[in-house]
C-alpha positions in Angstrom: -39.0 -30.3 -18.8 -36.4 -27.9 -19.1 -32.6 -29.0 -18.3 -32.8 -26.1 -15.5 -31.8 -26.9 -11.6 -34.2 -25.8 -8.8 -34.4 -25.9 -5.2 -37.2 -28.8 -3.8 -38.8 -28.6 -0.6 -38.8 -31.5 1.8 -42.0 -33.1 0.5 -40.8 -33.1 -3.1 -37.5 -34.6 -2.2 -39.4 -37.6 -0.3 -41.7 -38.1 -3.2 -38.6 -38.2 -5.4 -36.9 -40.7 -3.8 -39.7 -43.0 -3.1 -40.1 -43.3 -6.9 -36.6 -43.3 -7.6 -35.8 -46.7 -9.3 -31.9 -46.3 -9.8 -29.6 -45.0 -12.5 -29.1 -47.0 -15.7 -25.7 -48.4 -16.5 -24.2 -48.1 -19.9 -25.1 -51.2 -20.9 -29.0 -50.6 -20.3 -29.2 -53.0 -17.2 -30.0 -51.6 -13.5 -26.6 -50.7 -11.4 -29.0 -51.7 -8.7 -29.2 -55.7 -9.8 -28.3 -58.1 -6.7 -28.8 -61.7 -6.9 -31.8 -61.5 -4.7 -35.0 -60.0 -6.1 -36.6 -59.4 -3.5 -34.1 -57.3 -1.4 -32.1 -55.0 -3.7 -28.5 -54.2 -1.9 -29.1 -50.5 -3.4 -30.5 -48.4 -0.7 -31.1 -44.6 -0.2 -29.3 -43.2 3.0 -32.0 -41.6 5.3 -29.8 -38.2 5.5 -30.3 -37.8 1.8 -33.9 -36.9 2.2 -33.9 -35.4 5.6 -32.6 -32.3 4.9 -35.0 -29.1 4.6 -34.1 -28.5 0.9 -31.6 -29.9 -1.8 -30.7 -29.7 -5.0 -31.5 -32.8 -7.5 -30.9 -33.5 -11.3 -33.8 -33.5 -13.1 -34.5 -35.9 -16.5 -32.1 -35.3 -19.5 -29.2 -34.3 -16.9 -27.5 -36.8 -15.4 -25.5 -36.6 -12.2 -22.1 -36.5 -13.9 -23.1 -33.6 -15.6 -23.4 -32.0 -12.3 -19.9 -33.5 -10.9 -17.8 -32.2 -14.0 -19.3 -28.5 -13.9 -17.7 -28.6 -10.4 -14.4 -29.9 -11.6 -14.4 -27.9 -14.1 -14.8 -24.6 -11.7 -11.9 -26.0 -10.1 -9.7 -26.2 -12.8 -10.6 -22.5 -14.0 -9.3 -20.9 -10.3 -5.3 -20.1 -10.7 -3.1 -22.4 -8.5 -2.4 -19.5 -6.0 -5.9 -20.2 -4.9 -5.0 -23.1 -3.2 -1.5 -22.5 -2.1 -0.6 -19.8 0.4 2.4 -17.4 0.5 5.8 -19.3 2.3 5.8 -16.5 4.5 2.0 -16.2 5.4 1.9 -20.2 5.7 4.5 -19.8 8.4 3.0 -16.9 10.7 -0.8 -18.3 10.3 0.2 -21.8 10.1 2.7 -21.4 12.9 0.8 -21.7 16.8 1.2 -18.2 17.5 0.4 -17.9 21.3 -1.1 -14.3 22.5 -0.4 -13.7 26.0 -1.9 -11.2 28.3 1.1 -9.7 29.3 3.2 -6.3 28.9 5.7 -6.2 26.4 9.4 -5.8 27.8 12.3 -4.6 26.3 15.8 -3.3 28.0 17.5 -0.2 27.3 20.2 -2.1 25.2 18.1 -3.7 23.0 15.6 0.0 22.3 19.4 2.1 21.6 19.9 3.9 18.7 23.2 3.6 16.9 22.4 5.5 13.7 24.1 8.5 12.4 21.8 11.5 12.1 24.9 14.2 11.7 24.6 15.7 8.4 27.7 15.6 6.0 29.8 18.5 5.4 28.4 19.8 1.8 25.1 19.9 3.2 25.9 21.9 6.3 27.8 24.3 4.0 24.0 25.1 2.2 22.5 28.4 3.0 20.7 30.3 0.5 17.1 28.7 -1.0 19.2 28.6 -4.1 22.0 26.6 -2.6 19.5 24.2 -1.9 18.1 24.2 -5.0 21.3 23.4 -6.9 21.5 20.3 -4.3 18.7 18.7 -5.2 18.5 19.9 -9.2 22.2 19.6 -9.5 24.5 20.1 -12.7 24.5 16.7 -13.7 20.4 16.4 -13.7 20.2 19.6 -15.7 22.9 18.0 -18.0 20.4 15.2 -18.9 17.5 17.3 -19.2 19.4 19.1 -21.9 20.7 16.0 -23.5 17.0 14.5 -23.9 15.6 17.6 -25.0 18.0 18.1 -28.0 17.4 14.3 -28.6 13.8 14.5 -29.0 14.3 17.9 -31.2 16.3 16.0 -33.5 13.8 12.9 -33.4 11.1 15.6 -34.2 12.2 17.8 -36.7 15.8 16.0 -37.7 15.7 18.5 -40.8 15.6 21.8 -38.3 16.4 20.4 -35.1 16.3 23.3 -32.1 19.0 23.2 -29.9 18.7 24.3 -26.0 21.1 24.8 -23.3 21.4 24.4 -19.6 20.8 28.1 -19.1 17.3 27.9 -21.0 16.2 25.1 -18.8 17.1 26.8 -15.9 15.3 29.6 -16.9 12.1 27.6 -17.9 12.2 25.9 -14.5 12.1 29.2 -12.9 9.2 30.6 -14.9 7.3 27.5 -14.1 8.0 28.0 -10.4 6.6 31.6 -10.9 3.8 31.0 -12.6 2.5 28.2 -9.8 2.8 30.9 -7.2 1.0 33.9 -9.6 -2.4 33.2 -11.0 -3.4 34.1 -14.6 -6.6 33.4 -16.9 -3.9 31.7 -18.9 0.1 31.0 -19.8 0.3 33.6 -22.1 -1.5 36.3 -19.9 2.0 36.5 -18.3 3.4 38.4 -21.3 0.3 40.1 -22.2 0.1 43.8 -22.6 -2.7 44.2 -19.8 -1.5 41.6 -17.4 2.3 41.5 -18.3 4.2 40.0 -15.1 7.9 41.5 -15.8 9.8 38.6 -13.8 8.6 36.1 -16.4 8.1 38.5 -19.2 11.8 39.7 -18.8 13.4 36.8 -18.6 12.4 35.0 -21.8 10.0 35.4 -25.2 6.6 33.6 -25.0 7.4 31.8 -28.0 10.7 30.2 -27.1 9.0 29.2 -23.9 6.4 27.2 -25.8 9.0 26.3 -27.5 10.9 24.5 -24.6 7.8 23.4 -23.4 6.9 21.4 -26.7 10.3 19.5 -26.8 11.4 19.1 -23.1 12.2 15.8 -22.1 13.7 13.4 -19.6 14.1 9.9 -21.2 15.1 8.6 -24.4 11.8 7.7 -26.1 13.2 5.0 -28.0 14.5 2.9 -25.2 10.6 2.8 -24.3 9.1 -0.7 -23.5 5.7 -1.0 -25.0 3.0 -1.9 -22.3 2.8 -5.9 -23.9 6.1 -6.5 -23.0 8.1 -7.2 -19.8 9.9 -4.3 -18.1 7.0 -2.0 -19.1 7.5 1.3 -17.0 4.6 3.8 -16.9 6.6 6.6 -15.8 10.0 5.8 -18.4 9.5 9.3 -19.3 10.4 11.0 -16.0 12.3 7.7 -14.3 15.9 9.4 -14.9 14.4 12.6 -12.6 12.7 10.4 -9.9 15.8 8.2 -9.9 18.0 11.4 -9.4 15.5 13.0 -6.3 15.6 10.1 -4.7 19.5 9.9 -4.6 19.7 13.1 -3.4 17.2 12.9 -1.0 18.4 10.1 0.3 22.0 11.1 0.9 20.7 13.2 3.7 21.1 11.7 7.0 17.9 9.6 8.0 16.6 10.6 11.5 15.7 7.9 13.8 11.8 8.2 14.1 10.6 7.5 10.4 6.9 7.0 8.8 5.7 6.0 5.8 2.4 7.4 4.3 0.3 8.4 1.0 0.6 11.9 -0.2 -1.1 13.9 -3.0 0.4 15.8 -5.9 -2.5 17.9 -6.7 -3.1 18.1 -10.5 -6.1 18.9 -12.8 -5.2 17.2 -15.9 -6.9 14.3 -17.0 -4.7 11.0 -17.0 -5.1 7.2 -15.9 -2.9 7.3 -13.1 -4.9 9.9 -11.1 -6.3 8.9 -7.7 -8.8 9.7 -5.6 -8.0 10.4 -1.7 -11.0 11.8 0.1 -9.0 12.2 3.5 -6.6 14.2 1.8 -6.3 18.0 1.7 -6.0 17.8 -2.0 -8.3 14.9 -3.0 -7.2 14.5 -6.9 -4.0 13.9 -8.0 -1.1 11.7 -8.3 -0.3 9.3 -5.3 3.0 9.3 -3.8 4.2 6.5 -1.2 6.9 8.7 1.0 9.6 7.8 3.5 9.6 10.8 5.7 11.0 11.9 9.1 9.2 13.9 12.0 10.8 16.8 10.6 8.5 16.4 7.6 12.0 15.4 5.4 11.3 13.4 2.4 14.1 10.6 2.2 12.5 8.8 -0.3 9.3 8.4 -2.4 7.7 5.9 -5.0 4.6 7.1 -7.3 2.0 4.9 -7.4 1.4 3.4 -11.2 -0.9 0.7 -10.7 2.3 -1.7 -11.3 3.4 -2.4 -7.8 2.4 -6.1 -8.1 5.2 -6.4 -10.3 7.5 -4.6 -8.8 10.8 -6.2 -8.8 12.3 -7.5 -5.3 16.1 -8.0 -4.5 17.6 -11.3 -4.1 17.5 -11.2 0.1 13.4 -9.8 0.1 11.0 -11.7 0.8 7.5 -11.1 -0.8 5.0 -9.9 1.7 2.2 -8.8 -0.5 1.6 -5.3 -2.8 1.1 -3.3 0.6 3.8 -4.6 2.5 6.3 -4.9 -0.3 6.1 -0.8 -0.6 7.3 -0.7 2.7 10.3 -3.0 2.0 11.1 -0.6 -1.0 11.2 2.6 0.8 13.1 1.1 4.0 15.7 -0.5 1.5 18.0 3.0 2.5 17.8 2.6 6.2 21.1 1.4 7.6 20.4 -2.3 9.5 20.9 -3.2 13.2 20.8 0.9 14.2 17.5 0.6 15.7 15.6 3.0 13.4 12.1 3.2 14.3 9.6 3.2 11.5 5.8 3.8 11.7 3.2 3.1 9.4 -0.8 2.8 9.5 -3.0 -0.4 8.8 -2.7 0.1 4.7 0.7 -1.4 5.2 1.2 -3.4 8.7 1.2 -7.1 8.8 3.1 -9.4 11.5 5.3 -11.0 9.0 6.3 -7.4 7.7 6.9 -6.7 11.0 9.2 -10.0 12.2 11.3 -9.5 9.2 12.2 -5.5 10.0 12.7 -6.4 13.6 15.2 -9.5 12.6 16.9 -6.5 10.1 17.1 -4.2 13.7 14.5 -1.8 12.5 11.7 -1.3 15.3 8.2 -0.9 13.5 4.8 0.6 15.0 1.6 0.6 13.2 -2.4 0.5 13.5 -3.3 -2.8 11.7 -6.9 -4.6 10.7 -7.9 -7.3 13.2 -8.1 -9.8 10.1 -4.1 -9.6 9.9 -3.3 -10.9 13.1 -3.6 -14.5 13.4 -5.2 -16.0 16.6 -6.2 -12.5 17.7 -6.8 -12.8 21.2 -8.0 -9.1 21.9 -11.3 -8.1 22.6 -13.8 -7.2 19.8 -15.5 -3.9 19.8 -18.9 -5.2 21.3 -17.4 -6.6 24.6 -15.7 -2.9 24.9 -18.6 -1.0 24.7 -19.7 -0.7 28.4 -16.1 -0.5 29.5 -14.8 3.3 30.5 -12.9 5.3 28.2 -9.2 4.7 28.2 -9.6 1.3 28.7 -6.9 -0.9 26.8 -6.0 -4.5 26.6 -2.4 -5.6 25.7 -1.3 -9.4 24.3 2.1 -10.1 23.2 3.6 -12.8 21.2 6.5 -14.4 20.3 6.7 -14.6 16.3 9.9 -16.5 14.9 12.0 -15.0 17.8 10.6 -11.7 17.8 8.5 -10.2 20.7 5.3 -8.7 19.0 2.8 -6.6 21.3 -0.7 -6.0 20.1 -3.0 -3.6 21.8 -6.5 -2.5 21.6 -7.5 1.3 23.2 -10.8 2.7 23.6 -11.2 6.4 22.9 -14.0 8.0 20.7 -13.1 4.7 18.5 -11.6 1.8 19.0 -7.6 1.6 17.8 -5.9 -1.8 17.5 -1.9 -1.3 17.0 1.3 -3.8 16.9 4.8 -2.9 17.7 8.0 -4.5 18.0 9.2 -2.3 20.7 6.5 -0.5 22.3 3.8 -1.7 24.4 0.8 -0.9 27.1 3.4 0.7 29.8 4.4 3.2 30.7 0.6 4.6 30.6 0.4 8.5 30.5 -2.9 10.7 30.9 -4.8 12.7 28.2 -7.4 15.1 28.3 -10.5 14.3 26.3 -14.1 15.9 26.6 -16.9 14.3 28.4 -20.3 15.1 26.8 -21.9 13.7 30.3 -20.2 16.1 32.4 -19.6 18.8 30.1 -16.1 19.0 30.9 -12.5 17.8 29.9 -11.6 14.8 31.7 -8.3 12.7 32.1 -8.1 9.2 30.1 -5.7 6.6 30.5 -3.4 6.6 27.1 -1.0 3.8 26.8 2.6 4.2 25.9 2.3 2.7 22.5 -0.6 5.5 21.4 1.4 8.1 22.7 4.5 7.0 20.7 2.4 6.7 17.6 0.7 9.9 17.7 4.1 11.6 18.4 6.1 10.2 15.4 3.3 9.4 12.6 2.8 13.0 11.2 6.0 13.4 9.0 4.2 12.9 5.7 1.4 15.2 7.1 3.8 17.5 7.9 5.0 17.6 5.0 2.2 18.2 3.3 1.5 21.2 5.4 4.9 22.6 4.0 4.2 22.4 0.4 
């Protein structure tokens, strides 16, 4: 008989145990030996063969082999499989008690203390060129010229090409024009038939292609290989990303901020290219953006697939990949000023919300039910028969912070949590009723209105680009 295992029926199990004579010991004797020959003390419990099906070993494969396989499989599992993150353990194992009541915060707790007035040098900006030079400053152009000339020397040390800041500025202006005027290919802007004077009169095509060949933003010699710690997939553009983030974050923040994904559309082939079917531009590089309700981006990260290994500051907890993105983007938000941060269920988690609340940053977001410990909200099945606009709110105190969770029935069921907003005050919104063939008014909790009013900053930015 082969050494493979198979599932036996109840009848086969009974027959097997009836003919069972015991396992042989190492010395060849019977392990069930007793002083009495008539009545051995080794017996089989009844519940061993009363199950409907079971797994048994066949001759040639002792029971120890099965037990060893189980132990081997456990040894191959990582230690993290058996352990919880300290912060997760604190929230999930702590007896969070959700009570059906309304969220209550007084005006003093919610009052905004931040500074929203623009700096003097920003208020003096008037023309589009002034705004451009604020973000693409002389410091940045000097860096680009330095790295471009360095790469030219590295590429052709015997005959390097020297570029100036005027060359780089003209090159960026030409590329901007090319993004607005469609041509069959790049050289068509200089061709006799399709000549575009705003570009062709600025720079010869050969010089343009020479700059495109050599333009660099960082030193290739400082690149860390992928197999070594500290490897950065954005090494070639890291100085540009850091400079733009520094300039964007120098603008005074609005009280209401949101975090969402943004797509930088492209047709190039690259391993970091992403597909997001719900975005206007479905293919491209994915950005994580912190923006205000005005649509201005204060900080951004480019998705590289290395978010799990991103460095965290000493005083920052580790809440997992998605919540850590919020922590990194929120570093520029002043603490204890009662800023309000909005995000969707990709980022929202109870430990993150509690941590931000202790830092003086209120937050609100949609959430997946499996991220709510001891969730008491009614499920979708129980809400099927209730009228549209019905909502249920439960509040819990987690580590000294009040967290409100709410489910609301609209076209679909929406679940949100917040550290500052709840069900009240309830407003009215108009919805089309298919049965009555007319618009009706339904109840809309305050937490829903607050989310819809302030969550669209990144989407507004998409529409402006």
